[in-house]
Each structure stands twice: as C-alpha cells, then as structure tokens.
C-alpha positions in Angstrom: -34.5 -74.1 -82.7 -32.1 -73.8 -86.2 -29.9 -70.2 -86.7 -30.6 -68.3 -89.9 -27.8 -68.9 -92.3 -25.0 -66.0 -93.3 -26.2 -63.8 -96.0 -23.9 -64.4 -99.0 -21.4 -61.8 -98.4 -20.8 -62.5 -94.9 -20.1 -66.1 -96.1 -17.7 -65.3 -98.6 -16.1 -63.3 -96.1 -15.5 -65.7 -93.6 -14.5 -68.0 -96.3 -11.6 -65.6 -97.2 -10.4 -65.3 -93.9 -10.3 -69.0 -93.4 -8.4 -69.4 -96.8 -6.3 -66.6 -96.1 -5.3 -67.7 -92.8 -5.2 -71.0 -93.4 -2.1 -70.5 -95.8 -0.4 -68.7 -93.4 -0.3 -71.0 -90.8 0.7 -74.0 -93.2 4.9 -72.8 -93.3 4.9 -73.1 -89.7 2.4 -76.7 -89.5 5.1 -77.6 -92.3 8.2 -76.8 -90.0 7.0 -78.6 -87.1 6.3 -81.6 -89.5 10.0 -81.4 -90.7 11.5 -80.8 -87.2 9.7 -83.3 -85.7 11.2 -85.9 -88.2 14.4 -84.6 -87.4 14.5 -85.2 -83.9 16.5 -88.1 -83.0 14.7 -88.9 -80.1 12.2 -91.9 -79.7 9.8 -90.6 -76.9 7.7 -88.6 -79.8 7.9 -91.4 -82.0 4.1 -92.2 -83.7 2.5 -89.2 -81.9 3.2 -86.7 -84.8 -0.6 -85.5 -84.2 -0.4 -84.5 -80.9 2.8 -83.0 -80.8 1.4 -80.4 -83.3 -1.6 -80.0 -81.3 -0.3 -79.4 -77.8 2.4 -76.7 -80.1 0.7 -75.3 -82.1 -3.2 -75.0 -80.8 -2.6 -72.8 -77.5 0.0 -70.4 -79.9 -3.2 -70.4 -82.6 -5.6 -69.5 -79.4 -3.3 -66.9 -78.0 -3.0 -65.6 -81.8 -6.2 -64.8 -82.4 -7.3 -64.3 -78.9 -5.1 -61.4 -78.3 -5.6 -60.3 -82.3 -9.1 -60.2 -82.2 -10.0 -59.2 -78.4 -7.5 -58.2 -76.2 -5.7 -55.9 -79.0 -8.9 -54.3 -80.4 -10.1 -53.6 -76.9 -7.6 -52.7 -75.0 -4.4 -51.7 -76.8 -6.2 -49.3 -79.7 -8.2 -47.7 -77.1 -5.1 -46.6 -75.2 -5.4 -49.1 -72.2 -1.8 -50.6 -72.5 -0.9 -51.2 -69.0 -4.5 -53.6 -68.7 -3.9 -54.8 -72.1 0.2 -56.0 -70.6 -1.7 -57.2 -67.1 -4.8 -59.1 -69.7 -1.7 -60.6 -72.0 0.3 -62.3 -69.3 -3.4 -63.7 -67.8 -4.1 -64.9 -71.7 -0.8 -66.9 -71.6 -1.2 -67.9 -67.9 -4.3 -69.8 -69.2 -2.6 -71.0 -72.3 0.3 -72.3 -70.3 -2.4 -74.6 -68.4 -4.3 -75.3 -71.2 -0.6 -76.5 -72.9 0.3 -78.5 -69.5 -3.0 -80.4 -69.8 -2.8 -81.1 -73.5 0.4 -82.6 -73.3 -0.3 -84.8 -70.0 -3.2 -85.8 -71.7 -1.9 -86.6 -75.3 1.7 -87.4 -74.9 3.1 -90.5 -73.7 4.7 -89.3 -69.8 8.4 -90.1 -70.4 7.5 -86.8 -72.5 7.0 -84.7 -69.4 9.6 -86.3 -67.1 12.2 -84.2 -68.5 13.4 -81.2 -66.4 11.7 -78.4 -68.4 11.8 -74.7 -66.5 8.8 -74.0 -64.9 7.8 -71.6 -67.2 7.5 -73.7 -70.1 5.8 -73.7 -72.4 4.0 -70.3 -71.0 7.4 -68.7 -71.9 7.3 -69.8 -75.3 3.9 -69.0 -76.2 4.8 -65.3 -74.7 7.4 -64.8 -77.6 5.2 -65.9 -80.2 2.4 -63.3 -79.0 5.0 -61.0 -79.3 6.8 -61.9 -82.5 2.7 -61.8 -84.0 2.0 -58.2 -83.3 4.4 -56.5 -86.2 2.9 -58.7 -88.7 -0.7 -57.7 -87.1 0.4 -54.5 -87.3 1.5 -54.6 -90.8 -1.4 -55.8 -92.1 -3.7 -53.3 -90.2 -1.9 -50.9 -91.8 -2.4 -52.7 -95.1 -6.0 -53.0 -95.1 -6.1 -49.9 -93.3 -5.0 -48.0 -96.6 -6.4 -50.2 -98.6 -10.2 -49.2 -96.9 -9.2 -45.6 -97.0 -8.7 -45.4 -100.6 -12.1 -47.5 -101.8 -13.5 -44.9 -99.4 -12.2 -42.0 -101.0 -12.8 -43.8 -104.6 -16.4 -43.9 -103.8 -16.6 -40.4 -102.0 -15.2 -39.2 -105.6 -17.2 -40.7 -107.9 -20.0 -39.6 -105.2 -19.0 -36.2 -106.2 -18.8 -36.8 -110.2 -22.3 -38.0 -109.9 -23.4 -34.9 -108.3 -21.3 -32.6 -110.6 -22.5 -34.7 -113.9 -25.9 -34.5 -112.3 -25.5 -30.5 -112.8 -24.6 -30.6 -116.4 -28.0 -31.6 -117.8 -29.7 -28.5 -116.0 -27.6 -26.0 -116.5 -27.2 -26.6 -120.6 -31.2 -27.0 -120.3 -31.5 -23.9 -118.5 -29.4 -21.8 -120.9 -30.9 -23.4 -124.0 -34.4 -23.3 -122.7 -34.0 -19.7 -122.5 -32.5 -19.0 -125.4 -36.1 -20.9 -127.2 -38.0 -18.5 -125.3 -36.8 -15.5 -126.8 -37.2 -16.9 -130.1 -40.6 -18.4 -129.5 -41.7 -14.6 -128.5 -40.9 -13.4 -131.8 -42.2 -16.5 -133.5 -39.1 -17.2 -135.4 -39.6 -19.5 -138.0 -36.2 -22.0 -136.9 -37.7 -22.3 -133.5 -38.9 -26.0 -134.9 -35.5 -26.9 -136.0 -34.0 -26.0 -132.4 -36.6 -27.6 -130.6 -35.6 -31.4 -132.6 -31.8 -30.0 -132.5 -32.3 -29.8 -128.5 -33.8 -33.3 -128.3 -31.2 -34.9 -129.8 -28.6 -33.3 -127.7 -30.5 -34.3 -124.6 -30.5 -38.1 -125.5 -27.2 -38.4 -126.0 -26.4 -36.4 -122.7 -28.9 -38.9 -121.1 -26.9 -42.2 -122.3 -23.2 -40.7 -122.0 -23.9 -39.6 -118.4 -24.5 -43.9 -117.7 -20.7 -44.3 -118.7 -17.6 -43.0 -116.6 -16.1 -43.0 -120.4 -17.1 -42.2 -124.4 -15.4 -42.2 -127.3 -13.9 -39.0 -128.0 -15.3 -39.0 -131.6 -19.0 -38.9 -129.9 -18.1 -36.2 -127.8 -16.6 -34.0 -130.5 -19.8 -34.7 -132.8 -21.9 -33.7 -129.6 -20.3 -29.8 -129.5 -20.5 -30.1 -133.2 -24.1 -30.2 -133.0 -24.1 -28.2 -130.1 -22.4 -25.1 -131.4 -24.3 -25.6 -134.9 -27.5 -25.3 -132.3 -26.0 -22.1 -131.0 -25.1 -20.3 -134.6 -29.0 -21.2 -135.4 -30.3 -19.6 -132.6 -27.8 -16.5 -133.1 -27.6 -16.0 -136.6 -25.6 -13.6 -138.2 -25.2 -11.1 -135.3 -22.5 -13.4 -133.8 -19.9 -15.2 -135.9 -19.1 -19.1 -134.9 -16.2 -20.5 -136.1 -15.8 -24.3 -134.9 -12.7 -25.9 -135.5 -12.6 -30.1 -134.5 -10.5 -33.3 -135.3 -12.3 -35.8 -137.5 -13.6 -38.9 -136.6 -10.7 -40.1 -138.2 -7.9 -38.4 -135.9 -10.2 -39.1 -132.9 -10.8 -43.0 -133.0 -9.4 -44.9 -130.5 -9.9 -42.4 -128.0 -11.7 -41.4 -125.1 -12.8 -38.7 -122.4 -15.5 -38.4 -120.0 -18.7 -37.4 -120.8 -19.5 -33.8 -121.2 -16.4 -32.6 -120.0 -16.0 -29.6 -122.2 -19.3 -29.1 -122.7 -19.6 -26.4 -119.9 -16.6 -24.3 -121.1 -18.2 -24.3 -124.7 -21.5 -23.3 -123.0 -20.0 -20.5 -121.1 -18.5 -19.2 -124.1 -22.3 -18.8 -125.6 -23.6 -17.9 -122.9 -21.1 -14.6 -121.9 -19.9 -13.9 -125.6 -22.9 -13.7 -127.1 -24.6 -10.6 -125.2 -23.2 -7.6 -127.5 -25.7 -6.3 -129.3 -22.8 -6.0 -132.1 -18.8 -7.4 -131.7 -19.9 -11.0 -130.4 -18.2 -13.8 -131.3 -17.1 -17.1 -130.6 -14.8 -19.0 -131.3 -13.5 -22.6 -130.7 -10.9 -25.2 -132.1 -9.7 -28.6 -130.3 -6.9 -29.8 -131.5 -4.7 -33.6 -131.0 -1.2 -34.5 -130.3 -0.6 -37.8 -129.5 -2.6 -38.6 -126.0 -3.1 -34.9 -125.6 -6.0 -32.9 -126.3 -5.9 -29.1 -126.8 -8.8 -27.2 -126.3 -9.0 -23.3 -127.2 -11.7 -20.7 -126.8 -11.7 -17.2 -127.4 -15.4 -15.4 -127.1 -16.4 -11.7 -126.5 -16.6 -9.8 -123.5 -20.0 -9.3 -122.4 -21.0 -5.5 -121.3 -20.2 -4.4 -118.3 -23.2 -4.4 -117.2 -24.4 -7.6 -118.1 -20.8 -9.6 -116.6 -23.1 -11.2 -113.7 -25.3 -13.3 -115.5 -25.7 -17.0 -115.8 -25.7 -19.5 -113.0 -22.0 -19.8 -112.0 -21.7 -23.6 -112.1 -20.1 -24.1 -115.4 -16.6 -23.5 -114.5 -16.1 -24.7 -111.1 -18.0 -27.5 -111.9 -15.6 -28.3 -114.7 -12.8 -27.5 -112.9 -13.6 -30.4 -110.1 -14.3 -33.0 -112.9 -11.0 -32.3 -113.9 -9.3 -32.7 -110.4 -11.2 -35.4 -109.8 -11.1 -37.5 -113.3 -7.1 -36.0 -114.8 -5.3 -35.3 -111.4 -1.9 -33.8 -112.6 -2.6 -34.7 -116.7 -4.4 -31.4 -117.3 -4.0 -27.9 -117.3 -6.9 -25.1 -117.3 -6.6 -21.5 -117.9 -9.5 -18.9 -118.1 -9.1 -14.9 -117.7 -10.1 -12.3 -119.9 -8.1 -9.9 -121.8 -8.6 -6.8 -122.6 -10.3 -7.5 -125.8 -11.9 -11.1 -125.1 -12.0 -13.9 -122.8 -9.6 -16.8 -123.0 -10.7 -20.3 -122.2 -7.5 -22.6 -122.8 -7.4 -26.0 -121.7 -4.8 -29.4 -122.2 -5.2 -33.0 -121.1 -3.6 -36.2 -121.3 -5.9 -38.3 -122.2 
C-alpha cells in the first residue's frame, strides 16, 4: 500500500527544516574534517567517513531525540526528575550505539587504546547539555514570532469587523435622511439617491484595500459633505476646507477612517431647528494630517440618538492602525462639540 503524498505546505515545512538543520550541522562536520586531517596518528588514516559516522551519528540522534521527544514530553510538562532519568537512559543507549559503530567501522587498533569506560557516553552527555541553550533560544525566538503573527491576525480580524460596521452605520443614517425627504416628496430625492450610490460604490471598492490614496479619501469626504448639504438645505450652514489633490498627492490613509467623525458631526450637529452648523477643516503639514470639526450641540432631549458605534469604532481603528502616531480628542464645550485629530501618516 502506497502512502498518500504530503500536502504541499507540509512538504515545504520539512524541506525548510532539513535545509535549516543541514546548515547548522555543516560547520560541525567541517570542524571534524579539519581535526581529522590535523591529527598526526596514523590509526585513523583512510577512515575519515567512519570517524564522522561514529563521532556524529550518536550526537545527531541524541540531539533530535532530546529536542523532539524528551524535552516536549517531559521537561515542558514539569517532570524534571523523569526528564533527567530519561536523558541519562538515552545517553546510555547512544553510548552503546557509538561503541557498536566503532567496533564495526573503525580499525581494531583504534579501540585498543585505554579510553575511560564512560567514553564516548560522557562526550555525548556533554554535547546534549551544550545543545540545550541553543534549543531554548530557538524556541524563544520562534515563540515570539508566532505570538506576533497571532497578534497581527487578531488585529486584522478585528479591523475587518470594525470596517464591516462602517458601511451599515453610514447607510443607516443616510437612509433615514432619504426617508424623511421622501415623506415630504422633496425634488432633491433623486439627486441624493445618485450621490448615495456613488458614495456606496467607493465604500465597496475602498474597503478591499488596506490603504487608499489620501486624495480619493478627501474626494469622498467632500462628496459626503455635499450630499449632507443638499439634504439639510439652508437651515444648517456647512463649511468644508480640504487639501487639494496636488497637496494630498503621494500620501495614503486607511479607508473610511475619518468618515465616522464627520458623520457624527452631521448626525448630532444638525438636530436643532435653528442654530445648527457643521464646520470641517483638514490640513496637511509634511506627513501629519490634522482634522478639526466643529458642530452645534444637539438639543438635550435628542442627545442620545444614533447607533453609538462611530466614535468607538474610529478610536479602535486608530489604536490598531496608527499606534503611537495619532491624537484624538472629541468633547463638548458650552457652545459646540469639538473634534480634533492628528495622524502621522
């Protein structure tokens, strides 16, 4: 019966491992070859391959048996006495293997020398102890890398969930506005629907990318503000000052990152029958983007409306995407609500 072939990913894993370990053993083999040619005794002349087998094979078996079996099954489980006993037993087995290989492969006079009874087992034991620090260092490095990969995957998953909330949040608020206009049979409703379709198209395309050109994001915010201005009419003055396409050239930003802040301003700053306003300004100074939003405070009776996901969503995305590279402050004053954000892109 033939065994099924290994999956491609598993084959690549073992190929990388063999190549990595081979590179680690090559310097040791080279050292033994140099020592063989440097020794003056003629006992081992013509038996270099046999010397390498007798000297290195028990060591290699010992290292892998210790690293792959004894350490994971005993040492890592806190069974230290059992580990030490098993290690001594494993060394005794390798001692017998080395003795047997020497008797089979090396000339008889090589074993006629009066070597101590505990050799080569003593050497093997010392070699295994010498290899342990390298094992623990390697496991520490790989463990940290794995933890970093796990953290990045978790952050990416969290970002996808946060981005998935942006579209429904925007759509929910805009459809509410369109519903109110349709009840009044406003002639602006078709234009608003067309503008909404264009914005939704950008949302669907932009969220497929980790970064988008800043100029495209600013165009989106400009169109969004224009849609809201059409919806609100003269009762709510809207002022927008954004960098030009030339000023934003060469910069990128996470898609829809600023939308929730702008949307909150229109959600809460336009609820007064009179006195509503929204002022939006974005500036650029080198790699730093500065956003400033001022909007009217909602009436006390309507301060709790909305889904409540916009600002927390943006705060979490900023922490994940621009850690240590942003500052966000959003708080009311006596006369208005102020939102200030700076990001080092």
